[in-house]
All heavy atoms as an XYZ file, in Angstrom:
767
protein
N     -35.057    -17.341    -10.476
C     -35.670    -16.633    -11.566
C     -36.189    -17.550    -12.668
O     -37.267    -17.318    -13.165
C     -34.612    -15.716    -12.153
C     -34.782    -14.302    -12.222
S     -35.900    -13.153    -12.486
C     -35.026    -11.748    -12.045
N     -35.458    -18.579    -13.048
C     -35.953    -19.457    -14.097
C     -37.286    -20.120    -13.726
O     -38.101    -20.385    -14.578
C     -34.863    -20.499    -14.282
C     -33.642    -19.934    -13.675
C     -34.086    -18.954    -12.653
N     -37.471    -20.415    -12.433
C     -38.722    -21.053    -12.024
C     -39.923    -20.163    -12.292
O     -40.954    -20.626    -12.729
C     -38.676    -21.409    -10.544
C     -37.774    -22.580    -10.243
C     -37.785    -22.917     -8.772
O     -38.776    -22.629     -8.081
O     -36.790    -23.470     -8.310
N     -39.795    -18.888    -12.028
C     -40.927    -17.989    -12.260
C     -41.203    -17.851    -13.748
O     -42.349    -17.723    -14.151
C     -40.677    -16.600    -11.643
O     -39.446    -16.080    -12.138
C     -40.651    -16.669    -10.138
N     -40.153    -17.899    -14.566
C     -40.372    -17.823    -16.001
C     -41.117    -19.059    -16.502
O     -41.984    -18.962    -17.352
C     -39.038    -17.684    -16.745
C     -38.436    -16.299    -16.621
C     -37.102    -16.215    -17.329
O     -36.535    -17.229    -17.728
N     -36.587    -15.004    -17.455
N     -40.784    -20.230    -15.950
C     -41.480    -21.453    -16.346
C     -42.947    -21.379    -15.974
O     -43.810    -21.769    -16.744
C     -40.841    -22.673    -15.674
C     -39.522    -23.073    -16.277
C     -38.925    -24.268    -15.566
O     -39.680    -25.018    -14.904
O     -37.713    -24.449    -15.656
N     -43.236    -20.887    -14.780
C     -44.622    -20.777    -14.351
C     -45.384    -19.785    -15.213
O     -46.539    -19.978    -15.510
C     -44.703    -20.353    -12.889
C     -44.325    -21.454    -11.931
C     -44.477    -21.016    -10.515
C     -44.082    -22.128     -9.549
N     -44.174    -21.719     -8.157
N     -44.724    -18.711    -15.600
C     -45.380    -17.705    -16.423
C     -45.651    -18.233    -17.824
O     -46.667    -17.922    -18.427
C     -44.516    -16.443    -16.509
C     -44.475    -15.666    -15.204
C     -43.497    -14.507    -15.263
O     -42.994    -14.200    -16.355
O     -43.236    -13.920    -14.221
N     -44.744    -19.035    -18.357
C     -44.901    -19.558    -19.705
C     -45.837    -20.757    -19.775
O     -46.375    -21.058    -20.828
C     -43.532    -19.957    -20.291
C     -42.647    -18.748    -20.516
O     -43.134    -17.637    -20.679
N     -41.344    -18.973    -20.514
N     -46.007    -21.445    -18.674
C     -46.849    -22.640    -18.663
C     -48.326    -22.216    -18.634
O     -48.749    -21.488    -17.745
C     -46.545    -23.473    -17.417
C     -47.393    -24.711    -17.303
C     -47.124    -25.422    -15.993
C     -48.132    -26.521    -15.820
N     -48.118    -27.046    -14.468
N     -49.117    -22.667    -19.613
C     -50.544    -22.330    -19.577
C     -51.216    -23.059    -18.419
O     -50.997    -24.244    -18.200
C     -51.081    -22.821    -20.921
C     -50.088    -23.827    -21.371
C     -48.765    -23.460    -20.765
N     -52.018    -22.338    -17.685
C     -52.672    -22.922    -16.528
C     -53.877    -23.744    -16.972
O     -54.709    -23.292    -17.750
C     -53.135    -21.805    -15.592
C     -53.511    -22.317    -14.229
C     -53.727    -21.178    -13.257
O     -52.777    -20.437    -13.000
O     -54.866    -21.051    -12.789
N     -53.926    -24.978    -16.512
C     -55.045    -25.855    -16.836
C     -56.268    -25.422    -16.042
O     -56.152    -24.858    -14.963
C     -54.698    -27.315    -16.517
C     -53.540    -27.863    -17.308
C     -53.857    -27.936    -18.786
O     -54.966    -28.239    -19.172
N     -52.883    -27.634    -19.622
N     -57.433    -25.719    -16.570
C     -58.679    -25.290    -15.946
C     -58.828    -25.824    -14.524
O     -59.264    -25.120    -13.633
C     -59.851    -25.773    -16.791
C     -61.187    -25.315    -16.299
C     -62.298    -25.752    -17.211
O     -62.111    -25.762    -18.428
O     -63.372    -26.087    -16.677
N     -58.451    -27.079    -14.288
C     -58.645    -27.695    -12.980
C     -57.331    -27.919    -12.235
O     -57.243    -28.800    -11.404
C     -59.404    -29.011    -13.125
C     -60.819    -28.792    -13.576
O     -61.460    -27.822    -13.167
N     -61.312    -29.659    -14.427
N     -56.298    -27.124    -12.523
C     -55.024    -27.269    -11.823
C     -55.177    -27.065    -10.320
O     -54.550    -27.744     -9.530
C     -53.988    -26.282    -12.359
C     -53.247    -26.823    -13.563
O     -53.441    -28.015    -13.880
O     -52.491    -26.065    -14.181
N     -55.996    -26.119     -9.934
C     -56.149    -25.817     -8.519
C     -57.095    -26.780     -7.823
O     -57.082    -26.909     -6.615
C     -56.653    -24.382     -8.337
C     -55.705    -23.364     -8.892
N     -54.482    -23.100     -8.331
C     -55.794    -22.571     -9.988
C     -53.855    -22.178     -9.037
N     -54.631    -21.832    -10.052
N     -57.935    -27.459     -8.580
C     -58.906    -28.380     -8.023
C     -58.862    -29.706     -8.783
O     -59.725    -30.000     -9.599
C     -60.325    -27.791     -8.120
C     -60.451    -26.451     -7.476
C     -60.462    -25.302     -8.249
C     -60.537    -26.338     -6.108
C     -60.569    -24.057     -7.664
C     -60.651    -25.099     -5.510
C     -60.669    -23.953     -6.284
N     -57.849    -30.548     -8.531
C     -57.718    -31.784     -9.297
C     -58.892    -32.745     -9.121
O     -59.227    -33.493    -10.025
C     -56.425    -32.409     -8.782
C     -56.114    -31.720     -7.511
C     -56.797    -30.386     -7.550
N     -59.546    -32.710     -7.975
C     -60.678    -33.610     -7.766
C     -61.884    -33.196     -8.599
O     -62.768    -34.000     -8.860
C     -61.058    -33.643     -6.288
N     -61.909    -31.950     -9.035
C     -63.045    -31.451     -9.801
C     -63.194    -32.179    -11.127
O     -64.305    -32.503    -11.531
C     -62.892    -29.945    -10.038
C     -64.078    -29.215    -10.616
C     -65.274    -29.359     -9.702
C     -63.745    -27.765    -10.829
N     -62.089    -32.466    -11.800
C     -62.193    -33.160    -13.085
C     -62.729    -34.568    -12.900
O     -63.530    -35.044    -13.693
C     -60.850    -33.186    -13.801
O     -59.914    -33.904    -13.044
N     -62.326    -35.264    -11.846
C     -62.849    -36.606    -11.610
C     -64.307    -36.548    -11.183
O     -65.099    -37.392    -11.560
C     -61.984    -37.322    -10.583
O     -62.628    -37.551     -9.393
N     -64.689    -35.517    -10.429
C     -66.077    -35.355    -10.027
C     -66.963    -35.098    -11.227
O     -68.024    -35.701    -11.364
C     -66.222    -34.210     -9.025
C     -67.639    -33.863     -8.589
C     -68.240    -35.030     -7.815
C     -67.646    -32.609     -7.756
N     -66.528    -34.239    -12.135
C     -67.359    -33.952    -13.305
C     -67.483    -35.179    -14.199
O     -68.529    -35.417    -14.786
C     -66.800    -32.769    -14.092
O     -65.560    -33.086    -14.657
N     -66.442    -36.007    -14.288
C     -66.512    -37.242    -15.066
C     -67.513    -38.204    -14.443
O     -68.315    -38.809    -15.136
C     -65.133    -37.905    -15.160
C     -65.148    -39.253    -15.843
C     -65.594    -39.176    -17.282
O     -65.316    -38.215    -17.974
N     -66.307    -40.188    -17.743
N     -67.478    -38.331    -13.116
C     -68.410    -39.219    -12.429
C     -69.834    -38.752    -12.619
O     -70.722    -39.544    -12.903
C     -68.074    -39.292    -10.922
O     -66.749    -39.778    -10.788
C     -69.025    -40.209    -10.186
N     -70.081    -37.467    -12.469
C     -71.428    -36.954    -12.626
C     -71.917    -37.127    -14.067
O     -73.081    -37.397    -14.293
C     -71.508    -35.494    -12.203
C     -71.382    -35.305    -10.709
S     -72.578    -36.282     -9.751
C     -74.092    -35.486    -10.211
N     -71.026    -37.002    -15.014
C     -71.412    -37.217    -16.403
C     -71.819    -38.671    -16.616
O     -72.834    -38.949    -17.254
C     -70.253    -36.842    -17.344
O     -69.894    -35.491    -17.104
C     -70.633    -37.016    -18.786
N     -71.069    -39.591    -16.091
C     -71.383    -41.009    -16.209
C     -72.709    -41.312    -15.508
O     -73.579    -41.982    -16.066
C     -70.260    -41.874    -15.614
O     -69.043    -41.564    -16.280
C     -70.560    -43.352    -15.759
N     -72.867    -40.802    -14.304
C     -74.097    -41.020    -13.542
C     -75.303    -40.460    -14.302
O     -76.330    -41.130    -14.433
C     -73.991    -40.359    -12.165
C     -75.269    -40.458    -11.373
C     -75.566    -41.597    -10.634
C     -76.194    -39.419    -11.378
C     -76.746    -41.699     -9.925
C     -77.378    -39.516    -10.674
C     -77.639    -40.650     -9.943
O     -78.819    -40.750     -9.252
N     -75.172    -39.256    -14.811
C     -76.269    -38.622    -15.542
C     -76.618    -39.405    -16.802
O     -77.792    -39.619    -17.102
C     -75.902    -37.167    -15.904
O     -75.554    -36.479    -14.707
C     -77.043    -36.450    -16.580
N     -75.610    -39.839    -17.535
C     -75.851    -40.601    -18.757
C     -76.559    -41.923    -18.447
O     -77.523    -42.290    -19.136
C     -74.541    -40.861    -19.486
N     -76.103    -42.621    -17.422
C     -76.744    -43.886    -17.048
C     -78.177    -43.659    -16.577
O     -79.086    -44.409    -16.937
C     -75.937    -44.591    -15.958
C     -74.587    -45.159    -16.402
C     -73.770    -45.606    -15.193
C     -74.781    -46.309    -17.368
N     -78.379    -42.616    -15.807
C     -79.718    -42.288    -15.325
C     -80.663    -41.994    -16.490
O     -81.802    -42.473    -16.511
C     -79.635    -41.081    -14.388
O     -80.900    -40.657    -14.007
N     -80.195    -41.233    -17.458
C     -81.022    -40.917    -18.626
C     -81.348    -42.168    -19.443
O     -82.459    -42.310    -19.947
C     -80.329    -39.885    -19.514
C     -80.287    -38.522    -18.863
O     -81.069    -38.219    -17.968
N     -79.355    -37.696    -19.303
N     -80.376    -43.073    -19.561
C     -80.620    -44.325    -20.297
C     -81.668    -45.182    -19.598
O     -82.512    -45.795    -20.245
C     -79.329    -45.111    -20.445
C     -78.369    -44.499    -21.421
C     -77.119    -45.320    -21.525
N     -76.089    -44.574    -22.226
C     -74.798    -44.747    -22.038
N     -74.372    -45.663    -21.186
N     -73.931    -44.025    -22.696
N     -81.603    -45.228    -18.279
C     -82.581    -46.009    -17.512
C     -83.972    -45.419    -17.701
O     -84.937    -46.136    -17.955
C     -82.210    -46.038    -16.016
C     -80.924    -46.840    -15.802
C     -83.356    -46.614    -15.182
C     -80.314    -46.675    -14.431
N     -84.079    -44.120    -17.595
C     -85.382    -43.452    -17.707
C     -85.979    -43.558    -19.111
O     -87.186    -43.459    -19.275
C     -85.251    -42.004    -17.287
C     -85.074    -41.864    -15.784
C     -85.090    -40.409    -15.349
N     -85.084    -40.332    -13.900
C     -84.024    -40.032    -13.175
N     -82.879    -39.764    -13.765
N     -84.098    -39.979    -11.861
N     -85.138    -43.771    -20.110
C     -85.655    -43.882    -21.476
C     -86.036    -45.319    -21.851
O     -86.623    -45.546    -22.905
C     -84.635    -43.342    -22.480
O     -83.502    -44.183    -22.532
N     -85.730    -46.279    -21.001
C     -86.046    -47.682    -21.281
C     -87.555    -47.898    -21.247
O     -88.253    -47.354    -20.391
C     -85.373    -48.587    -20.260
N     -88.035    -48.701    -22.187
C     -89.480    -48.955    -22.275
C     -89.855    -50.416    -22.096
O     -91.036    -50.740    -22.047
C     -90.033    -48.469    -23.633
O     -89.316    -49.120    -24.674
C     -89.902    -46.970    -23.781
N     -88.870    -51.301    -22.015
C     -89.158    -52.728    -21.812
C     -88.292    -53.284    -20.692
O     -87.273    -52.696    -20.323
C     -88.887    -53.559    -23.082
O     -87.484    -53.520    -23.361
C     -89.683    -53.051    -24.270
N     -88.704    -54.418    -20.192
C     -87.952    -55.095    -19.133
C     -86.559    -55.515    -19.643
O     -85.585    -55.462    -18.910
C     -88.760    -56.315    -18.671
C     -88.096    -57.177    -17.695
C     -88.492    -56.833    -16.322
N     -87.794    -57.736    -15.415
C     -87.980    -57.758    -14.145
N     -88.857    -56.966    -13.620
N     -87.302    -58.573    -13.400
N     -86.483    -55.911    -20.911
C     -85.201    -56.319    -21.492
C     -84.222    -55.151    -21.538
O     -83.031    -55.308    -21.253
C     -85.401    -56.901    -22.894
C     -86.059    -58.256    -22.922
C     -87.574    -58.198    -22.704
O     -88.159    -57.127    -22.943
O     -88.136    -59.218    -22.293
N     -84.722    -53.977    -21.892
C     -83.860    -52.791    -21.911
C     -83.355    -52.480    -20.507
O     -82.190    -52.124    -20.320
C     -84.610    -51.579    -22.467
C     -84.845    -51.635    -23.954
C     -85.653    -50.444    -24.455
O     -85.907    -49.492    -23.679
O     -86.042    -50.472    -25.627
N     -84.224    -52.633    -19.516
C     -83.809    -52.386    -18.134
C     -82.785    -53.424    -17.672
O     -81.868    -53.098    -16.924
C     -85.026    -52.368    -17.214
C     -85.926    -51.146    -17.374
C     -87.219    -51.326    -16.599
C     -85.206    -49.882    -16.962
N     -82.917    -54.660    -18.135
C     -81.930    -55.690    -17.797
C     -80.567    -55.329    -18.383
O     -79.531    -55.507    -17.732
C     -82.393    -57.052    -18.300
N     -80.565    -54.798    -19.603
C     -79.302    -54.360    -20.221
C     -78.688    -53.208    -19.439
O     -77.473    -53.150    -19.235
C     -79.534    -53.935    -21.664
C     -79.822    -55.073    -22.603
C     -80.081    -54.562    -24.004
C     -80.517    -55.672    -24.928
N     -80.831    -55.189    -26.278
N     -79.543    -52.298    -18.987
C     -79.046    -51.154    -18.199
C     -78.440    -51.632    -16.884
O     -77.438    -51.103    -16.417
C     -80.165    -50.149    -17.924
C     -80.834    -49.562    -19.131
C     -79.856    -48.837    -20.050
N     -80.529    -48.357    -21.230
C     -80.374    -48.869    -22.447
N     -79.574    -49.882    -22.643
N     -81.003    -48.360    -23.477
N     -79.049    -52.658    -16.305
C     -78.531    -53.209    -15.058
C     -77.145    -53.818    -15.264
O     -76.240    -53.658    -14.434
C     -79.505    -54.253    -14.521
C     -79.435    -54.438    -13.050
C     -80.630    -55.194    -12.510
O     -81.359    -55.846    -13.293
O     -80.817    -55.131    -11.300
N     -76.966    -54.496    -16.392
C     -75.645    -55.043    -16.723
C     -74.629    -53.923    -16.920
O     -73.470    -54.044    -16.497
C     -75.736    -55.901    -17.985
C     -76.496    -57.197    -17.795
C     -76.727    -57.943    -19.101
O     -76.165    -57.529    -20.138
O     -77.479    -58.934    -19.076
N     -75.063    -52.832    -17.556
C     -74.176    -51.681    -17.741
C     -73.739    -51.110    -16.400
O     -72.575    -50.754    -16.213
C     -74.869    -50.573    -18.543
C     -75.004    -50.860    -20.008
C     -75.754    -49.744    -20.733
O     -76.493    -48.977    -20.121
N     -75.550    -49.672    -22.029
N     -74.679    -51.038    -15.459
C     -74.346    -50.533    -14.127
C     -73.259    -51.382    -13.483
O     -72.311    -50.862    -12.895
C     -75.580    -50.518    -13.228
C     -76.715    -49.578    -13.558
C     -77.800    -49.668    -12.501
C     -76.221    -48.160    -13.703
N     -73.414    -52.708    -13.582
C     -72.415    -53.612    -13.003
C     -71.036    -53.382    -13.632
O     -70.028    -53.330    -12.928
C     -72.832    -55.069    -13.183
C     -73.997    -55.456    -12.297
O     -74.252    -54.755    -11.292
O     -74.669    -56.460    -12.623
N     -71.007    -53.250    -14.952
C     -69.727    -53.018    -15.633
C     -69.099    -51.699    -15.191
O     -67.894    -51.631    -14.926
C     -69.912    -53.043    -17.142
C     -70.109    -54.434    -17.711
C     -69.938    -54.465    -19.218
N     -70.822    -53.545    -19.909
C     -72.021    -53.861    -20.399
N     -72.483    -55.084    -20.259
N     -72.745    -52.966    -21.026
N     -69.910    -50.655    -15.110
C     -69.379    -49.352    -14.688
C     -68.879    -49.399    -13.245
O     -67.830    -48.831    -12.937
C     -70.445    -48.254    -14.832
C     -70.546    -47.710    -16.215
N     -69.677    -46.754    -16.697
C     -71.394    -47.984    -17.223
C     -69.994    -46.462    -17.941
N     -71.030    -47.209    -18.291
N     -69.615    -50.081    -12.389
C     -69.194    -50.182    -10.992
C     -67.868    -50.936    -10.866
O     -66.952    -50.492    -10.181
C     -70.274    -50.860    -10.155
C     -69.863    -51.038     -8.715
C     -69.742    -49.944     -7.868
C     -69.557    -52.299     -8.221
C     -69.348    -50.102     -6.556
C     -69.168    -52.471     -6.909
C     -69.064    -51.366     -6.071
O     -68.657    -51.531     -4.776
N     -67.749    -52.060    -11.566
C     -66.519    -52.854    -11.495
C     -65.342    -52.140    -12.165
O     -64.194    -52.378    -11.800
C     -66.727    -54.248    -12.089
C     -67.615    -55.093    -11.242
N     -67.291    -55.506     -9.978
C     -68.862    -55.584    -11.469
C     -68.263    -56.215     -9.464
N     -69.242    -56.280    -10.356
N     -65.644    -51.266    -13.124
C     -64.574    -50.490    -13.766
C     -64.191    -49.271    -12.935
O     -63.176    -48.631    -13.203
C     -65.024    -50.040    -15.153
N     -65.001    -48.960    -11.936
C     -64.683    -47.840    -11.063
C     -65.159    -46.488    -11.567
O     -64.720    -45.456    -11.065
N     -66.062    -46.472    -12.536
C     -66.531    -45.193    -13.064
C     -67.733    -44.641    -12.301
O     -68.090    -43.487    -12.483
C     -66.890    -45.294    -14.558
O     -67.887    -46.299    -14.730
C     -65.657    -45.635    -15.383
N     -68.359    -45.484    -11.451
C     -69.394    -45.000    -10.544
C     -69.123    -45.574     -9.161
O     -68.498    -46.631     -9.016
C     -70.831    -45.371    -11.005
C     -71.012    -46.880    -11.129
C     -71.190    -44.663    -12.296
C     -72.450    -47.318    -11.419
N     -69.590    -44.875     -8.142
C     -69.371    -45.307     -6.761
C     -70.487    -46.250     -6.321
O     -71.499    -46.407     -7.010
C     -69.350    -44.091     -5.824
O     -70.646    -43.468     -5.847
C     -68.271    -43.097     -6.227
N     -70.308    -46.834     -5.148
C     -71.334    -47.727     -4.601
C     -72.626    -46.959     -4.331
O     -73.719    -47.475     -4.569
C     -70.833    -48.382     -3.322
N     -72.520    -45.730     -3.858
C     -73.708    -44.912     -3.599
C     -74.447    -44.610     -4.902
O     -75.684    -44.660     -4.955
C     -73.315    -43.619     -2.901
N     -73.709    -44.313     -5.950
C     -74.329    -44.041     -7.250
C     -74.985    -45.314     -7.803
O     -76.082    -45.253     -8.364
C     -73.303    -43.495     -8.235
C     -72.853    -42.103     -7.897
C     -71.659    -41.647     -8.701
O     -70.825    -42.500     -9.082
O     -71.561    -40.439     -8.948
N     -74.317    -46.437     -7.646
C     -74.882    -47.714     -8.079
C     -76.204    -47.969     -7.369
O     -77.195    -48.364     -7.996
C     -73.907    -48.861     -7.800
C     -74.409    -50.267     -8.110
C     -74.640    -50.440     -9.600
C     -73.417    -51.301     -7.594
N     -76.249    -47.704     -6.084
C     -77.469    -47.904     -5.310
C     -78.594    -46.987     -5.800
O     -79.729    -47.425     -5.974
C     -77.178    -47.636     -3.833
O     -78.351    -47.722     -3.076
N     -78.273    -45.722     -6.037
C     -79.297    -44.783     -6.525
C     -79.801    -45.189     -7.905
O     -81.005    -45.145     -8.178
C     -78.739    -43.362     -6.569
C     -78.629    -42.729     -5.202
C     -78.274    -41.279     -5.337
N     -77.022    -41.131     -6.062
C     -75.971    -40.438     -5.648
N     -76.023    -39.796     -4.527
N     -74.883    -40.375     -6.371
N     -78.882    -45.585     -8.781
C     -79.282    -46.002    -10.128
C     -80.110    -47.273    -10.090
O     -81.058    -47.433    -10.861
C     -78.041    -46.173    -11.013
C     -77.331    -44.873    -11.377
C     -75.947    -45.163    -11.950
C     -78.163    -44.049    -12.343
N     -79.775    -48.177     -9.181
C     -80.555    -49.410     -9.036
C     -81.972    -49.085     -8.578
O     -82.937    -49.694     -9.037
C     -79.867    -50.354     -8.061
C     -80.436    -51.756     -8.124
O     -80.712    -52.232     -9.240
O     -80.600    -52.369     -7.055
N     -82.111    -48.102     -7.679
C     -83.444    -47.674     -7.252
C     -84.232    -47.083     -8.415
O     -85.443    -47.299     -8.531
C     -83.350    -46.662     -6.115
C     -83.291    -47.353     -4.764
C     -83.344    -46.347     -3.653
N     -81.936    -46.124     -3.295
C     -81.421    -44.975     -2.928
N     -82.145    -43.908     -2.846
N     -80.146    -44.890     -2.634
N     -83.552    -46.351     -9.284
C     -84.217    -45.788    -10.466
C     -84.724    -46.917    -11.360
O     -85.835    -46.849    -11.898
C     -83.277    -44.841    -11.237
C     -82.964    -43.611    -10.390
C     -83.898    -44.414    -12.560
C     -81.873    -42.709    -10.985
N     -83.919    -47.965    -11.516
C     -84.352    -49.123    -12.313
C     -85.595    -49.760    -11.695
O     -86.566    -50.047    -12.399
C     -83.221    -50.169    -12.455
C     -82.149    -49.647    -13.406
C     -83.769    -51.504    -12.961
C     -80.959    -50.555    -13.560
N     -85.571    -49.975    -10.385
C     -86.732    -50.588     -9.723
C     -87.974    -49.711     -9.871
O     -89.059    -50.212    -10.174
C     -86.428    -50.842     -8.241
C     -85.365    -51.905     -8.022
S     -85.746    -53.481     -8.816
C     -87.231    -53.938     -7.967
N     -87.824    -48.422     -9.686
C     -88.963    -47.513     -9.851
C     -89.477    -47.536    -11.283
O     -90.676    -47.478    -11.523
C     -88.577    -46.084     -9.455
C     -88.419    -45.929     -7.968
O     -88.994    -46.678     -7.183
N     -87.625    -44.954     -7.560
N     -88.557    -47.632    -12.235
C     -88.950    -47.683    -13.641
C     -89.713    -48.971    -13.948
O     -90.704    -48.959    -14.665
C     -87.687    -47.573    -14.517
C     -87.959    -47.457    -15.975
C     -88.559    -46.128    -16.308
N     -88.831    -46.091    -17.734
C     -89.751    -45.341    -18.292
N     -90.454    -44.517    -17.570
N     -89.952    -45.387    -19.575
N     -89.281    -50.085    -13.381
C     -89.991    -51.355    -13.562
C     -91.418    -51.234    -13.021
O     -92.378    -51.601    -13.693
C     -89.242    -52.519    -12.877
C     -87.956    -52.846    -13.640
C     -90.133    -53.762    -12.782
C     -87.047    -53.818    -12.920
N     -91.557    -50.703    -11.806
C     -92.888    -50.554    -11.227
C     -93.745    -49.594    -12.040
O     -94.930    -49.822    -12.236
C     -92.806    -50.100     -9.772
C     -92.233    -51.142     -8.863
C     -91.245    -50.821     -7.960
C     -92.665    -52.467     -8.914
C     -90.712    -51.775     -7.116
C     -92.137    -53.440     -8.085
C     -91.159    -53.084     -7.181
N     -93.146    -48.527    -12.531
C     -93.888    -47.579    -13.358
C     -94.378    -48.242    -14.636
O     -95.538    -48.110    -15.005
C     -93.000    -46.375    -13.701
C     -93.624    -45.441    -14.698
C     -94.612    -44.559    -14.309
C     -93.235    -45.460    -16.032
C     -95.203    -43.704    -15.221
C     -93.813    -44.608    -16.958
C     -94.801    -43.723    -16.549
N     -93.491    -48.977    -15.304
C     -93.877    -49.636    -16.547
C     -94.938    -50.709    -16.303
O     -95.844    -50.887    -17.113
C     -92.657    -50.232    -17.241
C     -91.654    -49.225    -17.801
C     -90.413    -49.940    -18.315
C     -92.275    -48.370    -18.880
N     -94.832    -51.433    -15.207
C     -95.832    -52.457    -14.889
C     -97.192    -51.830    -14.607
O     -98.224    -52.382    -14.980
C     -95.383    -53.298    -13.699
C     -94.278    -54.307    -13.977
C     -93.804    -54.936    -12.679
C     -94.741    -55.366    -14.950
N     -97.204    -50.686    -13.948
C     -98.464    -50.014    -13.628
C     -99.108    -49.365    -14.839
O    -100.320    -49.371    -14.982
C     -98.252    -48.942    -12.555
C     -98.043    -49.542    -11.186
O     -98.384    -50.729    -10.993
O     -97.534    -48.820    -10.313
N     -98.302    -48.808    -15.730
C     -98.874    -48.064    -16.851
C     -99.156    -48.927    -18.066
O    -100.024    -48.602    -18.853
C     -97.956    -46.914    -17.270
O     -96.683    -47.435    -17.632
C     -97.823    -45.902    -16.161
N     -98.422    -50.033    -18.221
C     -98.593    -50.858    -19.411
C     -98.769    -52.337    -19.042
O     -97.990    -53.187    -19.444
C     -97.383    -50.705    -20.334
C     -97.058    -49.300    -20.823
C     -95.715    -49.284    -21.521
C     -98.140    -48.797    -21.759
N     -99.792    -52.682    -18.270
C     -99.917    -54.086    -17.839
C    -100.217    -55.048    -18.983
O     -99.949    -56.234    -18.867
C    -101.080    -54.054    -16.842
C    -101.863    -52.855    -17.213
C    -100.872    -51.864    -17.774
N    -100.745    -54.558    -20.090
C    -101.060    -55.450    -21.203
C     -99.837    -55.819    -22.021
O     -99.891    -56.684    -22.872
C    -102.132    -54.833    -22.112
C    -101.671    -53.639    -22.932
C    -101.631    -52.325    -22.146
O    -102.082    -52.274    -21.001
O    -101.122    -51.350    -22.705
N     -98.712    -55.168    -21.786
C     -97.490    -55.439    -22.539
C     -96.883    -56.755    -22.045
O     -96.456    -56.849    -20.900
C     -96.510    -54.277    -22.353
C     -95.320    -54.385    -23.280
O     -95.018    -55.445    -23.795
N     -94.656    -53.278    -23.477
N     -96.791    -57.778    -22.887
C     -96.281    -59.082    -22.440
C     -94.813    -59.062    -22.038
O     -94.379    -59.907    -21.278
C     -96.501    -59.992    -23.647
C     -96.647    -59.085    -24.817
C     -97.174    -57.775    -24.295
N     -94.031    -58.094    -22.501
C     -92.607    -58.063    -22.134
C     -92.415    -57.535    -20.725
O     -91.335    -57.634    -20.173
C     -91.797    -57.186    -23.112
O     -92.296    -55.851    -23.052
C     -91.871    -57.732    -24.519
N     -93.463    -56.970    -20.117
C     -93.331    -56.394    -18.795
C     -93.937    -57.237    -17.685
O     -93.972    -56.834    -16.551
C     -93.971    -54.999    -18.766
C     -93.328    -53.974    -19.696
C     -94.121    -52.685    -19.665
C     -91.901    -53.718    -19.309
N     -94.438    -58.395    -18.014
C     -95.047    -59.235    -16.988
C     -93.979    -59.807    -16.076
O     -92.847    -60.050    -16.480
C     -95.859    -60.387    -17.624
O     -95.001    -61.137    -18.463
C     -97.048    -59.855    -18.401
N     -94.364    -60.002    -14.847
C     -93.415    -60.529    -13.875
C     -93.046    -61.965    -14.229
O     -93.888    -62.732    -14.686
C     -94.033    -60.475    -12.489
N     -91.797    -62.340    -14.007
C     -91.369    -63.709    -14.349
C     -91.970    -64.735    -13.421
O     -92.378    -64.511    -12.367
C     -89.846    -63.673    -14.185
C     -89.503    -62.406    -13.522
C     -90.719    -61.536    -13.536
């Protein structure tokens, strides 16, 4: 009987039944935030900083290898987009 009283008195957490859900939502939040930062970059230097951020997040375990790969592709696409649309910008010229 005491066990049922404890369960009744204990407030149920939102993700008690799905513990992986909280870690999934954290990962998606991190992925989304990094993706938005990459897409908002306007110079090659900003993209280099974003690339360093990706490495730190990957080594800290906040993003997976698959997410790192997708984000890296977004960076490459962003570089090509910026080079195509703003070729006169000296910060975007190829090294």
